[in-house]
C-alpha positions, 0 to 999 in steps of 0.5 A: 588264548583259550586252549581246546585240548591239553595233554598233560604230564607226558614224556615229550619226545622229538628227534633231539629232545626228551622232557616232561611237559604239557602240550596245549592245542588250539585251532588244530595247532600246538599253541603252548608247551610248558609245565602245569598248563592245565592249571593256568588261566587259559588251561582251566577252560580247556574243553579236553584234558588228556593225561599222558602220565607214564606215556610218551608223547610223539609227533604223529608218524609219517608214512611216505610210501603207501599204495591205496586204491591202486590198480595192479595186475588185473586187481586193485589194492584192498585198502582205499583211502578211507580204510587205509588211513583209518588203519594208519591212524590206529598205528599212530601214523597221521600223514601219508604220501601215496603215489599218483601213477602216470601211465604211458602217454598220459600227462602228469596232471591226469595222474594227479587229478585221478588220485586226488579224486580217490582221496578227497572224500575218503581220507581220514588223515592228511595226505600228499602224493608223489607222482610216478613217471612212466613216460617222459616222451611228451611234455612231462619234464615241463609238467614236473615244474608245474607240479612242483609249483603246486606242492607236488614236489617228489617223483617216483621212477622205476628201473624195474618192470620193463614194458610197464613202469621201467624207464631207460637211463637217459629218461631217468637222467633227464628227470634228475636234471629237472629236479636238480633245477626245480628243487624236487626229489626223485624216489627210485625203485632200484632193481635191474629190471632187464636182467631180472626179466631174463632170469624170470623167463628162464625160471618159468621155462624150467617150470619153476612157478611157486611163490618162492621163485619170486625171490629167487629170480630177483637177486640182491646183486640186481638191486645193488647194481641199480642202486649204484647206477641210480646214485651215479646218474643223480651225481652226474645230474647234480640232484639228490636221490631217495632210494625206496624200499631198500632190502639188502646189505649189498644195496645198503653198502652203495648208499653208505659209500655215497653218503660217506662221499657227502652226496645227498643220497637217502634211503628207506627200508620197510618193516618186512625186511627187518622182521621177515626173510626168505624162509617165510616162503617155506610156508605150506602150500600156496601160503608163500604168496602172502610174502610176494612183494618187490624187492623180495625177502632176503636171507635172514642175515640182512636183517641185522645189517639193516637195523644197524644201518638205521642206527648209524644213519646209513638208512634215514626212513622207515616206510611200509610200501603198504600195498595189500591184496587179499590172500583169497581172490587176489593173491590166488590169481598167481596160484599157477605162476608166481609172476601173476601174484599181485605184488604187495603186502599190508603193513600200514598199521604196524610200522610204528610199533614194529620199529619201536619194539625192534629198535628202542625196546631191543636197545638198538637205538634211542627213542629220539632216533625212532622219532627221527626215522618214522616222522621227522626225517620223512617230514624234512625230506618231503617238504612237510617240516616243521608243519609236520614231524615235530612237536613245536609251537605252531606245528600241526597238533598231530600227536600220539600218546604212546605206551612204551610198555604195552604189549600186543600180538599182531593178528589179522583177527584184530587189525583194521586193514581191509585184508584177510591176513597179516604178514606179521601174524603172531609177532608180539610187539612192545609199545603201542599208541593209546590215543592219536590226534590229527590236527588236534582232533582225537581220531583214535582212543584205545580201540575206538575210531573217532575220525571220519572220511574226508577230514584229511587234508591234501598237503601242498609240500615245499621242495626238498631244496627249500627244507634241506638246502 
């Protein structure tokens, strides 16, 4: 077999192993792993040799929580599938799972078709969709089975945002019963939306309208209560459940307790909850609007609890919840009322470096655990493993040559996201991607983007039960 590309002399890191080897790529797949492949018969004719001496070679990152080209609050998230996937690639992420939103009264199929049309001609890396369900009063439960058969095997439900996204417990329970049968996985936004709505209205009535009140009206107890309730509903239905963007220790304890009982309960957190805190709202003027996303930022002491949860497998995944809105023009829609500030922040580009820097470089967990959190476990939970999420013969050649010593100061001046600020402005990270390959093609080389719009493929996924059963 002739090889297209060989990455030589890198320290190959998977979720379980670290070793020095060459990786040979042919037709977009990993064709061989071994020593001195570059000097072998097949290797001598390789079109491209990439030297990874002194660097790590990692499986491409998988971000399972992004919102590209998403309508929200009278505007649309600033990154579309071209700019968002390009920024992801600069950060070492080669696969995204975004959300197709079913609005009330719509069939799920309409949501899926709408989001496919947004992505097909624009995505520069591979992608898939969860389907957001806001309504189960029609034939949507039956449609869940149809989508699962077509490779859309996860569904997001909301316990928050009454009147927009929120479902009642009975509807949630029916959806969980459906995934218990079809092998899919429900992703839950867990906050007590009804109680939060009361607190929000009371705050507005008292004239409390500044950005900080977004956080002060969404207490940690409201998140913890909903996480506990979601776990109980899943247990009754005999279904696995995945808690999205967990932000606080109160909620983490609910997940830990359930996992200690052996329940198939999983949770992700996001870099913003590991690096930022409610103190960010003390920025002057309206600057606090940059940090309005849901769940909100918490008191600083929660950060170390979440890092510890990542180390001890109480949390299994780090995703971004990337949902960027420009500070000027978009965030300013809520200048006089925090409830009108578009919810979301930009993070798709910096996930890998932030988690490597804060996790591995700071000695909180191993490089193998890092790979598990940002690539392997996301691939397993969402039906992409072993095509994605590992370095093995036959897997897609989604690979990152990563410099563990390279330092970088995050700034809106240098990032590639289409947004006019950074949540992480001024934070220095240790560990950066140098070269990124998507299915064997170099898409990022240093500061150069070599990919193109439309080369990303839609990924039909296996079910949670097929990969994890």
